[in-house]
MARMIBA-448716 format. One record per residue (C-alpha): residue number from 1; residue in three letters; chain; x, y, z. Coordinates in Angstrom, 1 decimal, always signed. Layout:
% MARMIBA-448716
<r num="NUM" residuo="ALA" cadena="A" c1="X" c2="Y" c3="Z"/>
...
END
This chain:
% MARMIBA-448716
<r num="1" residuo="MET" cadena="A" c1="+103.4" c2="-52.3" c3="+40.8"/>
<r num="2" residuo="PRO" cadena="A" c1="+99.6" c2="-52.9" c3="+41.2"/>
<r num="3" residuo="GLN" cadena="A" c1="+98.3" c2="-56.2" c3="+42.4"/>
<r num="4" residuo="SER" cadena="A" c1="+96.3" c2="-58.5" c3="+40.2"/>
<r num="5" residuo="GLN" cadena="A" c1="+93.8" c2="-61.0" c3="+41.5"/>
<r num="6" residuo="VAL" cadena="A" c1="+94.8" c2="-64.5" c3="+40.3"/>
<r num="7" residuo="VAL" cadena="A" c1="+93.8" c2="-68.1" c3="+40.4"/>
<r num="8" residuo="VAL" cadena="A" c1="+96.8" c2="-70.4" c3="+40.1"/>
<r num="9" residuo="ARG" cadena="A" c1="+95.9" c2="-73.8" c3="+38.6"/>
<r num="10" residuo="TYR" cadena="A" c1="+98.6" c2="-76.4" c3="+38.9"/>
<r num="11" residuo="ARG" cadena="A" c1="+99.1" c2="-79.4" c3="+36.5"/>
<r num="12" residuo="ASP" cadena="A" c1="+98.3" c2="-81.8" c3="+39.4"/>
<r num="13" residuo="GLY" cadena="A" c1="+94.9" c2="-80.1" c3="+40.1"/>
<r num="14" residuo="ARG" cadena="A" c1="+95.8" c2="-77.9" c3="+43.0"/>
<r num="15" residuo="ILE" cadena="A" c1="+94.5" c2="-74.4" c3="+43.1"/>
<r num="16" residuo="VAL" cadena="A" c1="+95.8" c2="-71.3" c3="+44.9"/>
<r num="17" residuo="LYS" cadena="A" c1="+93.8" c2="-68.0" c3="+44.9"/>
<r num="18" residuo="GLY" cadena="A" c1="+95.2" c2="-64.6" c3="+45.8"/>
<r num="19" residuo="ALA" cadena="A" c1="+97.0" c2="-61.6" c3="+44.5"/>
<r num="20" residuo="THR" cadena="A" c1="+100.3" c2="-61.1" c3="+42.7"/>
<r num="21" residuo="SER" cadena="A" c1="+102.3" c2="-58.1" c3="+41.8"/>
<r num="22" residuo="ASN" cadena="A" c1="+105.5" c2="-59.8" c3="+40.5"/>
<r num="23" residuo="PHE" cadena="A" c1="+104.3" c2="-62.2" c3="+37.7"/>
<r num="24" residuo="VAL" cadena="A" c1="+106.6" c2="-61.9" c3="+34.7"/>
<r num="25" residuo="PRO" cadena="A" c1="+106.1" c2="-64.5" c3="+31.9"/>
<r num="26" residuo="ALA" cadena="A" c1="+109.9" c2="-64.8" c3="+31.4"/>
<r num="27" residuo="ARG" cadena="A" c1="+110.6" c2="-65.6" c3="+35.0"/>
<r num="28" residuo="ASP" cadena="A" c1="+110.5" c2="-69.1" c3="+36.5"/>
<r num="29" residuo="ALA" cadena="A" c1="+108.8" c2="-68.1" c3="+39.7"/>
<r num="30" residuo="PHE" cadena="A" c1="+106.5" c2="-65.4" c3="+41.2"/>
<r num="31" residuo="HIS" cadena="A" c1="+104.6" c2="-64.9" c3="+44.5"/>
<r num="32" residuo="VAL" cadena="A" c1="+100.9" c2="-65.0" c3="+45.4"/>
<r num="33" residuo="GLN" cadena="A" c1="+99.5" c2="-63.6" c3="+48.6"/>
<r num="34" residuo="THR" cadena="A" c1="+96.4" c2="-65.5" c3="+49.7"/>
<r num="35" residuo="PRO" cadena="A" c1="+93.4" c2="-63.8" c3="+51.2"/>
<r num="36" residuo="GLU" cadena="A" c1="+94.5" c2="-65.3" c3="+54.6"/>
<r num="37" residuo="GLY" cadena="A" c1="+97.8" c2="-63.4" c3="+54.3"/>
<r num="38" residuo="ALA" cadena="A" c1="+100.1" c2="-66.2" c3="+53.5"/>
<r num="39" residuo="THR" cadena="A" c1="+102.7" c2="-65.8" c3="+50.7"/>
<r num="40" residuo="ALA" cadena="A" c1="+103.3" c2="-68.7" c3="+48.4"/>
<r num="41" residuo="GLU" cadena="A" c1="+106.2" c2="-69.0" c3="+45.9"/>
<r num="42" residuo="ILE" cadena="A" c1="+104.8" c2="-70.3" c3="+42.6"/>
<r num="43" residuo="GLN" cadena="A" c1="+107.0" c2="-72.2" c3="+40.2"/>
<r num="44" residuo="ARG" cadena="A" c1="+105.9" c2="-71.7" c3="+36.6"/>
<r num="45" residuo="ALA" cadena="A" c1="+107.1" c2="-75.2" c3="+35.6"/>
<r num="46" residuo="GLU" cadena="A" c1="+104.4" c2="-76.8" c3="+37.9"/>
<r num="47" residuo="LEU" cadena="A" c1="+101.5" c2="-74.8" c3="+36.5"/>
<r num="48" residuo="LYS" cadena="A" c1="+98.8" c2="-75.5" c3="+34.0"/>
<r num="49" residuo="ALA" cadena="A" c1="+97.7" c2="-71.8" c3="+33.8"/>
<r num="50" residuo="LEU" cadena="A" c1="+97.5" c2="-68.6" c3="+35.7"/>
<r num="51" residuo="PHE" cadena="A" c1="+94.1" c2="-66.9" c3="+35.5"/>
<r num="52" residuo="PHE" cadena="A" c1="+93.8" c2="-63.1" c3="+36.1"/>
<r num="53" residuo="VAL" cadena="A" c1="+90.3" c2="-62.8" c3="+37.4"/>
<r num="54" residuo="ARG" cadena="A" c1="+87.8" c2="-60.0" c3="+38.2"/>
<r num="55" residuo="ASP" cadena="A" c1="+86.7" c2="-61.6" c3="+41.5"/>
<r num="56" residuo="LEU" cadena="A" c1="+88.4" c2="-64.4" c3="+43.5"/>
<r num="57" residuo="ALA" cadena="A" c1="+85.0" c2="-65.9" c3="+44.4"/>
<r num="58" residuo="GLY" cadena="A" c1="+83.6" c2="-65.9" c3="+40.9"/>
<r num="59" residuo="ASP" cadena="A" c1="+80.1" c2="-67.2" c3="+40.3"/>
<r num="60" residuo="PRO" cadena="A" c1="+80.0" c2="-71.0" c3="+40.9"/>
<r num="61" residuo="LYS" cadena="A" c1="+76.5" c2="-71.1" c3="+39.2"/>
<r num="62" residuo="ARG" cadena="A" c1="+77.8" c2="-69.7" c3="+35.9"/>
<r num="63" residuo="ALA" cadena="A" c1="+79.2" c2="-71.9" c3="+33.2"/>
<r num="64" residuo="ASP" cadena="A" c1="+81.6" c2="-70.1" c3="+30.9"/>
<r num="65" residuo="THR" cadena="A" c1="+81.3" c2="-70.8" c3="+27.2"/>
<r num="66" residuo="ASN" cadena="A" c1="+83.9" c2="-71.2" c3="+24.5"/>
<r num="67" residuo="GLU" cadena="A" c1="+81.9" c2="-69.2" c3="+22.0"/>
<r num="68" residuo="PHE" cadena="A" c1="+82.8" c2="-65.7" c3="+20.8"/>
<r num="69" residuo="CYS" cadena="A" c1="+80.0" c2="-63.1" c3="+21.3"/>
<r num="70" residuo="PRO" cadena="A" c1="+78.4" c2="-62.2" c3="+18.0"/>
<r num="71" residuo="GLY" cadena="A" c1="+79.1" c2="-58.6" c3="+17.0"/>
<r num="72" residuo="ARG" cadena="A" c1="+82.0" c2="-58.2" c3="+19.5"/>
<r num="73" residuo="SER" cadena="A" c1="+85.4" c2="-57.6" c3="+17.9"/>
<r num="74" residuo="ALA" cadena="A" c1="+88.1" c2="-60.1" c3="+19.0"/>
<r num="75" residuo="PRO" cadena="A" c1="+91.6" c2="-58.6" c3="+18.6"/>
<r num="76" residuo="GLY" cadena="A" c1="+94.4" c2="-61.1" c3="+18.0"/>
<r num="77" residuo="ARG" cadena="A" c1="+94.3" c2="-64.6" c3="+16.6"/>
<r num="78" residuo="LYS" cadena="A" c1="+91.4" c2="-66.9" c3="+17.6"/>
<r num="79" residuo="ILE" cadena="A" c1="+92.7" c2="-70.1" c3="+19.0"/>
<r num="80" residuo="ARG" cadena="A" c1="+91.6" c2="-73.3" c3="+20.8"/>
<r num="81" residuo="VAL" cadena="A" c1="+93.7" c2="-74.7" c3="+23.6"/>
<r num="82" residuo="GLU" cadena="A" c1="+93.4" c2="-78.2" c3="+24.8"/>
<r num="83" residuo="PHE" cadena="A" c1="+95.3" c2="-78.9" c3="+28.1"/>
<r num="84" residuo="ASP" cadena="A" c1="+96.8" c2="-82.3" c3="+29.0"/>
<r num="85" residuo="ASP" cadena="A" c1="+93.9" c2="-82.9" c3="+31.4"/>
<r num="86" residuo="GLY" cadena="A" c1="+91.3" c2="-82.5" c3="+28.6"/>
<r num="87" residuo="GLU" cadena="A" c1="+90.1" c2="-79.0" c3="+29.5"/>
<r num="88" residuo="VAL" cadena="A" c1="+89.5" c2="-76.7" c3="+26.5"/>
<r num="89" residuo="LEU" cadena="A" c1="+89.7" c2="-72.9" c3="+26.4"/>
<r num="90" residuo="VAL" cadena="A" c1="+88.9" c2="-70.8" c3="+23.4"/>
<r num="91" residuo="GLY" cadena="A" c1="+89.9" c2="-67.2" c3="+23.0"/>
<r num="92" residuo="THR" cadena="A" c1="+92.4" c2="-64.9" c3="+21.3"/>
<r num="93" residuo="THR" cadena="A" c1="+96.1" c2="-64.4" c3="+21.6"/>
<r num="94" residuo="GLN" cadena="A" c1="+98.7" c2="-62.0" c3="+20.3"/>
<r num="95" residuo="GLY" cadena="A" c1="+101.7" c2="-63.9" c3="+21.3"/>
<r num="96" residuo="TYR" cadena="A" c1="+101.5" c2="-67.7" c3="+20.9"/>
<r num="97" residuo="GLN" cadena="A" c1="+104.7" c2="-69.3" c3="+19.8"/>
<r num="98" residuo="PRO" cadena="A" c1="+105.1" c2="-73.0" c3="+20.5"/>
<r num="99" residuo="ASP" cadena="A" c1="+108.8" c2="-72.6" c3="+21.6"/>
<r num="100" residuo="ARG" cadena="A" c1="+108.0" c2="-70.1" c3="+24.4"/>
<r num="101" residuo="PRO" cadena="A" c1="+107.2" c2="-71.2" c3="+28.0"/>
<r num="102" residuo="GLY" cadena="A" c1="+103.7" c2="-69.7" c3="+27.7"/>
<r num="103" residuo="PHE" cadena="A" c1="+101.3" c2="-67.1" c3="+26.2"/>
<r num="104" residuo="PHE" cadena="A" c1="+98.3" c2="-65.0" c3="+27.2"/>
<r num="105" residuo="LEU" cadena="A" c1="+94.8" c2="-66.0" c3="+26.2"/>
<r num="106" residuo="PHE" cadena="A" c1="+91.8" c2="-63.6" c3="+26.3"/>
<r num="107" residuo="PRO" cadena="A" c1="+88.7" c2="-65.7" c3="+26.8"/>
<r num="108" residuo="ALA" cadena="A" c1="+86.0" c2="-65.9" c3="+24.0"/>
<r num="109" residuo="ASP" cadena="A" c1="+83.3" c2="-65.4" c3="+26.6"/>
<r num="110" residuo="ALA" cadena="A" c1="+83.2" c2="-61.7" c3="+27.4"/>
<r num="111" residuo="ALA" cadena="A" c1="+81.2" c2="-62.3" c3="+30.5"/>
<r num="112" residuo="SER" cadena="A" c1="+83.7" c2="-64.7" c3="+32.0"/>
<r num="113" residuo="ASN" cadena="A" c1="+85.3" c2="-64.0" c3="+35.4"/>
<r num="114" residuo="ASN" cadena="A" c1="+88.6" c2="-64.5" c3="+33.7"/>
<r num="115" residuo="GLU" cadena="A" c1="+90.0" c2="-61.3" c3="+32.3"/>
<r num="116" residuo="ARG" cadena="A" c1="+93.0" c2="-63.1" c3="+30.7"/>
<r num="117" residuo="CYS" cadena="A" c1="+94.9" c2="-66.3" c3="+31.3"/>
<r num="118" residuo="PHE" cadena="A" c1="+98.6" c2="-67.1" c3="+31.0"/>
<r num="119" residuo="VAL" cadena="A" c1="+98.7" c2="-70.6" c3="+29.5"/>
<r num="120" residuo="VAL" cadena="A" c1="+101.8" c2="-72.7" c3="+30.3"/>
<r num="121" residuo="THR" cadena="A" c1="+102.8" c2="-74.3" c3="+26.9"/>
<r num="122" residuo="ALA" cadena="A" c1="+104.1" c2="-77.5" c3="+28.6"/>
<r num="123" residuo="ALA" cadena="A" c1="+100.7" c2="-78.2" c3="+30.1"/>
<r num="124" residuo="THR" cadena="A" c1="+98.9" c2="-78.2" c3="+26.7"/>
<r num="125" residuo="ARG" cadena="A" c1="+98.1" c2="-81.1" c3="+24.5"/>
<r num="126" residuo="ARG" cadena="A" c1="+97.2" c2="-79.0" c3="+21.4"/>
<r num="127" residuo="VAL" cadena="A" c1="+97.0" c2="-75.4" c3="+20.4"/>
<r num="128" residuo="GLU" cadena="A" c1="+95.2" c2="-74.7" c3="+17.1"/>
<r num="129" residuo="PRO" cadena="A" c1="+94.0" c2="-71.7" c3="+15.2"/>
<r num="130" residuo="LEU" cadena="A" c1="+90.3" c2="-71.2" c3="+14.6"/>
END
């Protein structure tokens, strides 16, 4: 199974960056190998979200927007997600159901370093259609 670069964001604010090859939304845990070579077991219940990224370093000078690019098709349903900590993400989803542990969100900002994000439903305050 190929590895994906990920940024793990915990509900308590911790962040782990690395690669995973065994994330499955229905499982309670998965592993991330950090760039230093350590392997961390990640418990889904502790997470806010799991970001699948293009580059682990990202661009600290860039500010993502929550606006859809005009003229770009956005497959799926457009939604706005507000996390318990107040952060807001806007994007599209094809699988949000409030009774599931989480769902994938594709960011509205096509130039974002985030390719997609697995949002943990328990870490959200509100999820609403746009």
